[in-house]
C-alpha positions as a printed Julia matrix, in Angstrom:
475×3 Matrix{Float64}:
  -8.32   16.99    0.48
 -11.23   15.74    2.07
 -10.72   14.28    5.62
 -12.37   11.31    6.97
 -11.9    10.43   10.77
 -14.12    7.25   10.59
 -12.41    3.58   11.4
 -12.56    0.89    9.02
 -12.74   -2.76    9.56
  -9.79   -4.9     9.03
  -9.37   -4.84    5.19
 -13.27   -4.4     4.96
 -15.9    -1.96    6.64
 -19.01   -0.32    6.84
 -20.21    1.4     3.67
 -20.5     5.01    3.58
 -23.24    6.37    5.12
 -24.0     8.91    1.73
 -23.63    6.03   -0.91
 -26.42    3.9    -2.44
 -25.93    0.35   -1.95
 -23.56   -1.26   -4.93
 -22.21   -4.72   -5.63
 -18.54   -5.21   -4.53
 -16.81   -6.35   -7.77
 -13.56   -7.25   -9.78
 -10.82   -9.34   -8.33
  -8.03   -6.73   -8.64
  -5.91   -6.67  -11.61
  -5.8   -10.33  -12.64
  -4.27   -9.62  -16.22
  -1.52  -10.35  -17.9
  -0.17   -6.86  -17.56
   0.02   -6.08  -14.4
  -1.24   -8.87  -11.84
  -3.26   -8.21   -8.73
  -0.98   -5.09   -7.29
  -2.33   -4.07   -3.77
  -0.65   -0.87   -3.89
   0.04   -0.77   -0.17
   3.17    0.41    1.94
   5.6    -2.42    2.64
   5.32   -3.44    6.23
   2.32   -4.44    8.53
   1.7    -1.96   11.46
   1.55   -3.24   14.58
  -1.7    -4.97   15.53
  -2.58   -2.7    18.59
  -4.33   -4.45   21.38
  -8.29   -2.96   21.82
  -6.92   -0.89   24.66
  -4.42    0.77   22.44
  -7.01    1.4    19.79
  -9.69    3.13   22.13
  -6.85    5.15   23.38
  -6.6     6.95   20.21
  -8.97   10.14   20.37
  -8.57   13.23   18.1
  -7.77   15.99   20.17
 -10.1    18.77   21.22
  -9.3    22.14   19.74
  -5.93   21.29   18.95
  -6.6    23.12   15.52
  -9.62   25.24   16.19
 -10.22   25.96   12.33
 -10.77   22.04   11.95
 -13.79   20.73   13.47
 -16.05   17.77   12.71
 -19.74   18.47   11.33
 -22.15   17.8    13.84
 -23.92   14.94   11.93
 -20.92   12.93   12.1
 -20.19   10.58   14.5
 -16.74    9.77   15.5
 -17.54    5.93   16.18
 -17.89    3.43   13.43
 -21.03    3.57   11.57
 -23.64    0.98   11.77
 -22.66   -2.05    9.62
 -25.22   -3.03    7.02
 -25.3    -5.36    4.3
 -24.46   -2.78    1.56
 -21.3    -2.55    0.26
 -19.61    0.72   -1.18
 -17.51    0.69   -4.38
 -14.02    1.09   -4.63
 -11.54    0.72   -7.04
  -7.63    0.2    -6.48
  -5.27    1.8    -8.88
  -4.61    0.3   -11.69
  -2.36    0.94  -14.65
  -5.4     1.44  -16.85
  -7.37    5.07  -16.77
  -9.92    6.32  -13.9
 -12.81    4.96  -16.0
 -11.09    1.64  -16.58
 -10.08    0.69  -13.33
 -10.88   -2.76  -11.88
 -10.54   -3.34   -7.95
 -13.26   -2.46   -5.71
 -13.62   -3.11   -2.37
 -15.57   -2.23    0.56
 -13.45    0.31    2.94
 -15.82    3.14    3.29
 -16.94    5.37    6.21
 -18.57    8.56    6.28
 -16.32   11.55    4.96
 -15.52   14.9     6.34
 -14.75   17.69    3.97
 -11.39   19.48    3.45
 -10.8    23.15    3.39
 -12.46   25.34    0.96
 -10.86   28.36   -0.41
 -12.81   30.14    2.45
 -11.54   27.8     5.18
 -14.9    26.17    5.41
 -15.17   22.27    5.61
 -16.16   21.34    1.89
 -18.58   18.27    1.57
 -16.94   15.36   -0.06
 -19.58   15.37   -3.04
 -17.95   18.31   -4.49
 -14.89   16.41   -5.01
 -14.07   15.51   -8.98
 -16.14   12.62   -9.76
 -14.64    9.81  -12.14
 -16.95    8.58  -14.14
 -17.54    5.22  -15.78
 -18.92    3.62  -18.41
 -22.27    2.02  -18.8
 -20.01   -1.05  -20.23
 -17.86   -1.0   -16.72
 -20.99   -0.7   -14.64
 -22.09   -3.69  -16.45
 -18.94   -5.91  -16.3
 -19.07   -4.52  -12.3
 -21.79   -6.54  -11.6
 -20.69   -9.84  -12.7
 -16.95   -9.6   -11.02
 -16.23  -11.43   -7.65
 -15.0    -9.8    -4.87
 -11.78   -7.84   -5.13
  -8.5    -9.49   -3.57
  -7.97   -7.71   -0.61
 -11.3    -8.68    0.55
 -10.92  -12.07   -0.79
  -8.07  -12.72    1.13
  -9.21  -11.72    4.48
  -9.9   -14.42    6.61
 -13.68  -14.3     8.41
 -12.19  -15.29   11.29
  -9.09  -13.33   11.87
  -9.72  -12.26   15.31
 -11.02  -15.46   16.7
  -7.79  -17.28   15.38
  -5.76  -14.47   16.41
  -7.06  -15.16   20.04
  -6.44  -19.09   20.24
  -2.98  -18.75   18.43
  -1.61  -16.18   21.53
  -3.77  -18.55   24.07
  -2.03  -21.37   22.76
   1.13  -19.85   23.42
   1.82  -19.7    19.44
   1.73  -23.17   19.12
  -1.58  -23.24   17.12
  -1.74  -23.09   13.23
  -4.47  -20.98   12.44
  -7.66  -22.38   10.25
  -8.34  -19.74    8.16
 -12.05  -19.06    6.78
 -13.01  -17.22    3.8
 -16.25  -15.23    2.61
 -15.89  -16.85   -0.8
 -13.47  -19.17   -2.41
 -10.53  -17.29   -3.72
  -9.92  -17.72   -7.33
  -7.7   -20.71   -8.17
  -5.98  -18.67  -10.78
  -4.64  -16.32   -7.67
  -3.62  -18.55   -5.69
  -1.67  -20.5    -8.43
  -0.21  -17.32   -9.54
   1.27  -16.57   -6.38
   1.85  -19.83   -4.75
   5.51  -19.8    -5.2
   8.21  -18.1    -3.61
  11.5   -16.81   -4.8
  14.99  -17.37   -2.87
  16.99  -15.02   -5.49
  17.26  -12.14   -3.34
  17.61  -14.14    0.45
  21.17  -12.8     0.92
  20.56   -9.16    0.4
  17.47   -9.47    2.48
  19.35  -11.03    5.36
  21.82   -8.64    5.08
  19.71   -5.75    4.97
  17.74   -6.66    8.22
  21.11   -7.53    9.84
  22.51   -4.26    9.14
  19.56   -2.76   10.83
  20.06   -5.01   13.91
  23.37   -4.46   14.34
  23.09   -0.54   14.48
  19.77   -0.88   16.7
  19.91   -3.77   18.78
  16.16   -4.62   17.95
  13.66   -4.1    15.59
  11.65   -2.21   18.29
  14.76    0.38   19.11
  14.89    0.71   15.39
  11.22    1.39   15.15
  11.33    3.86   18.31
  14.43    5.53   17.37
  14.25    5.99   13.57
   9.77    6.4    13.21
   9.33    8.48   16.38
   5.89    8.57   18.25
   2.59    7.57   16.81
   0.72   10.69   15.45
  -2.81   11.89   16.46
  -5.52   12.25   14.29
  -4.96   16.0    14.11
  -1.33   15.83   13.74
  -1.98   13.16   10.55
  -3.9    15.65    8.65
  -1.82   18.21    9.16
   1.2    16.88    7.72
  -1.02   15.13    4.78
  -2.74   18.43    4.25
   1.04   20.4     3.84
   2.01   17.34    1.51
  -0.96   17.73   -0.83
  -0.01   21.23   -1.41
   3.42   20.15   -2.11
   2.57   17.83   -4.98
  -0.51   20.28   -5.94
  -3.0    17.68   -4.89
  -5.24   19.71   -2.8
  -8.68   18.91   -3.43
  -8.14   15.97   -5.15
  -7.93   13.26   -2.83
 -10.13   11.91   -0.58
  -8.14   10.72    3.21
  -9.46    7.99    5.76
  -7.9     7.49    8.46
  -8.39    3.53    9.99
  -7.11    1.49   12.84
  -7.69   -1.37   11.18
  -5.89   -1.89    7.73
  -3.13   -4.63    7.3
  -0.77   -2.59    5.66
   0.51    0.79    6.71
  -1.55    3.0     3.96
  -3.68    1.78    0.9
  -4.33    4.03   -2.26
  -7.54    2.91   -3.95
 -10.75    4.62   -5.96
 -13.76    4.83   -3.47
 -17.16    5.58   -4.92
 -15.35    7.09   -7.99
 -12.95    9.25   -6.17
  -9.0     8.62   -5.49
  -9.09    7.65   -1.75
  -6.17    7.47    0.66
  -6.63    5.24    3.92
  -4.05    5.85    6.27
  -3.33    3.35    9.13
  -3.48    5.18   12.73
  -1.55    2.44   14.33
   1.57    2.64   11.94
   1.55    6.57   11.47
   4.47    7.67   13.01
   6.21   11.07   13.41
   9.41   10.82   10.91
   7.75    7.79    8.4
   4.34    9.4     7.59
   5.89   11.55    4.65
   7.63    8.84    3.33
   4.23    7.05    3.19
   2.77    9.79    1.33
   5.74    9.82   -1.17
   4.95    5.8    -1.82
   0.93    6.57   -2.11
   0.8     9.86   -3.46
   3.98   10.9    -4.64
   4.37    7.64   -6.6
   1.33    5.35   -6.82
  -1.46    8.66   -7.32
   0.93   10.98   -9.48
   1.98    8.26  -12.14
  -1.32    6.98  -12.04
  -3.02   10.57  -12.95
   0.18   10.63  -15.62
  -1.04    7.31  -16.86
  -4.77    8.45  -17.65
  -3.41   10.77  -20.4
  -1.43    8.11  -22.17
  -2.51    6.33  -24.96
  -1.7     2.8   -23.15
  -3.99    3.71  -20.38
  -6.19    1.06  -21.08
  -5.57   -2.67  -21.39
  -5.72   -3.18  -24.95
  -3.42    0.48  -25.32
  -0.94   -1.82  -22.99
  -1.29   -4.8   -25.63
  -1.04   -2.04  -28.71
   2.07   -1.07  -27.29
   3.73   -4.25  -26.16
   4.37   -3.31  -22.54
   5.5    -5.33  -19.53
   3.95   -5.65  -16.42
   4.26   -2.29  -14.26
   5.69   -4.15  -11.46
   8.06   -4.86  -10.23
   8.74   -1.39  -11.23
   5.77    0.74   -9.63
   6.28   -1.05   -6.12
  10.21   -0.87   -6.41
   9.88    2.36   -7.18
   7.19    3.45   -4.05
   9.24    1.67   -1.9
  12.61    3.73   -2.39
  10.66    6.84   -1.99
   9.4     5.51    1.19
  12.86    5.55    2.88
  14.16    8.71    0.77
  15.65   11.49    2.77
  15.83    9.68    5.9
  18.79    9.76    7.88
  19.07    5.99    8.07
  17.25    4.67    4.67
  17.41    0.71    5.82
  15.12   -0.97    3.53
  14.0    -3.05    6.45
  10.38   -3.89    5.39
  10.97   -5.02    2.16
  13.35   -7.07    3.12
  11.63   -8.79    6.18
   8.35   -9.29    3.73
  10.97  -10.59    0.94
  12.3   -13.29    3.62
   9.08  -14.04    5.32
   7.37  -15.14    2.36
  10.19  -17.54    1.31
  10.39  -19.0     4.78
   6.22  -19.35    4.77
   6.75  -21.79    1.73
   8.63  -23.83    3.37
   6.95  -23.73    6.87
   3.73  -24.11    8.83
   2.04  -20.8    10.35
   3.41  -21.86   13.95
   7.09  -22.75   12.43
   6.83  -19.29   10.63
   6.04  -17.06   13.83
   8.94  -18.89   15.64
  11.52  -18.33   12.94
  10.72  -14.76   12.79
  11.55  -14.44   16.45
  15.12  -14.21   15.65
  14.32  -10.61   14.06
  11.31   -9.64   16.01
  10.58   -9.54   19.26
   6.99   -7.88   19.49
   4.55  -10.82   18.79
   2.03   -8.39   17.59
   4.14   -7.63   14.3
   5.28  -11.14   13.85
   1.32  -12.24   13.59
   0.96   -9.71   11.17
   3.8   -10.55    9.1
   2.6   -14.0     9.0
  -0.98  -13.19    8.23
   0.39  -11.42    4.93
   2.5   -14.56    4.21
   0.05  -17.15    4.63
  -3.01  -15.41    3.33
  -5.21  -17.47    0.98
  -4.44  -20.55    2.98
  -6.98  -22.19    4.71
  -4.9   -24.88    6.76
  -1.58  -22.93    7.77
  -0.63  -26.27    9.45
   1.17  -26.99    5.82
   3.73  -24.65    4.29
   2.77  -22.57    1.89
   2.62  -18.82    0.95
   1.27  -15.71   -1.3
   4.24  -14.09   -2.31
   2.78  -10.99   -3.79
   4.48   -8.63   -1.26
   8.01  -10.02   -2.52
   7.65   -7.03   -5.47
   8.81   -4.91   -3.18
  12.46   -5.92   -2.93
  12.61   -7.42   -6.28
  11.65   -3.89   -7.83
  13.91   -2.12   -5.76
  17.09   -4.28   -6.63
  16.06   -3.71  -10.16
  15.76    0.19   -9.96
  19.09    0.43   -8.01
  20.81   -1.59  -10.14
  19.96    0.53  -13.39
  19.4     3.65  -11.91
  22.07    5.55  -13.74
  20.72    4.81  -16.88
  16.64    5.21  -16.02
  15.4     8.82  -16.7
  13.38    8.55  -13.5
  11.51   11.94  -14.94
  10.16   10.23  -18.01
   9.42    7.03  -16.29
   6.89    9.03  -13.79
   5.5    10.98  -16.78
   4.74    8.03  -18.7
   2.58    6.84  -16.02
   2.26    3.27  -15.05
   5.1     1.47  -16.65
   8.21   -0.53  -16.72
  11.66    1.23  -16.62
  12.67   -1.04  -19.29
   9.71    0.54  -21.51
  10.71    4.1   -21.05
  13.23    4.17  -23.87
  10.5     3.01  -26.23
   7.68    4.89  -25.09
   8.65    8.38  -24.92
   8.43    9.16  -28.09
   5.02    8.28  -28.04
   3.9     9.79  -24.87
   1.53   12.95  -23.98
   3.77   15.01  -21.61
   1.99   18.46  -21.78
  -0.1    17.61  -18.41
   2.11   15.59  -16.61
   2.98   15.63  -13.04
   6.56   15.24  -11.58
   6.51   14.67   -7.82
   8.04   17.56   -5.84
  11.09   15.4    -4.37
  12.17   14.42   -7.92
  12.74   17.95   -9.27
  16.01   17.83   -8.12
  17.51   14.89   -9.9
  21.22   15.63   -8.56
  20.32   15.39   -4.82
  17.75   12.54   -5.68
  20.26   10.28   -7.24
  22.87   11.31   -4.38
  19.96    9.79   -2.08
  19.68    6.38   -3.98
  23.45    6.24   -3.35
  22.94    6.51    0.39
  20.38    3.94    0.36
  22.88    1.59   -1.54
  25.43    2.3     1.12
  23.17    2.05    4.06
  21.95   -1.52    2.89
  24.97   -2.9     2.47
  24.47   -3.11   -1.43
  27.22   -2.38   -3.88
  27.04   -2.25   -8.12
  29.42   -5.12   -8.36
  26.84   -6.94   -6.34
  24.01   -6.08   -8.34
  25.3    -6.53  -11.29
  26.07   -9.9   -10.76
  22.39  -10.44   -9.21
  20.98   -8.75  -12.31
  22.96   -8.93  -15.47
  22.14   -7.57  -18.69
């Protein structure tokens, strides 16, 4: 594992100091197979004010054996016009990944076998074909970058100064592809009763979301604490030395798994890294997305042509549903709050202006910064947010969760993980063709009896039951 202590801008940041300029390209996964999956944890973190961000400091000498190389500054590197090349994990193999985004900083080496810091250049490098590099030049910026308004902070200030009556007018660096907006411009209300039931269950138990977060999430972690927890988790999964870890204060989501400069990279948001929730995020990003991705690279359907050959369904909603369940696995109170509130917010955004949506969410979330983040996620892609409209991608989390819980008794979870980026519906037809010799199963799924017990606990906690799920999702 390589640790990166630098910060990044909201969804896009300065390039790596050691990387030559490259064109950021490739709208993420706009394909018939998978759609533009963003692979990020489901709830936006608190949007911390600048004073809070500046108070986050790496404790000096708290871990004497982990020191920052003298040649690396702890502040944000100077922004240049160059953009480093980043690919998000897709259903295809590493050599065929499509999403690229600019969100890199300088890298700090992790431990070598002798206990010294190891340079980022020593990590396994993921080679790309010449054809892929040629395609990269002609592609437009990735979805995450394209959907980030250029004037986000200015509009946030105007919105708060107006006492929440102003509808932000977002501007974007480049026109967002019409195909993307069309694909995600309609929200579903199919699971609204379940979403509201989950939200109300949390509020009945804790009174407010803020109390729920304080009681179950614990304290915000320092950089050194995050690094220690991440390092131990990587050891559990046998991933030490495989994944670059970056710490940020400005991601929209809690974390994001991507490929940056041909290396698997996990970016973690400092403002959302809490004491009792961080390992759940690691199960989401590393234990689910990364391991299923690595397993997928060994399969004959690792390319888009291979997926077509085997007639595979989209990996979502299974992919994000499984990851979201793993986020709350083993919690004493495994509420699916984040997935539920995102689902609800998007459905309401399709009917409301930004201002109306913000006011509507006040019944569930008091913290205005948290509400702002949810509204931005639901309204991203829009220019004039005074009009009803949404970007519905984030509804996939609750959708996937409910499908998996509905079929949990018949799903072979080991096979589902080993076969890679596939839907649970395709497991039976694929298992005879899968390459399983070197596949990896996450440590928390080794004991399937305990794993199923945890799924039952999730169902009970969130006021779901089999009769309800059967009626919602009949065979």
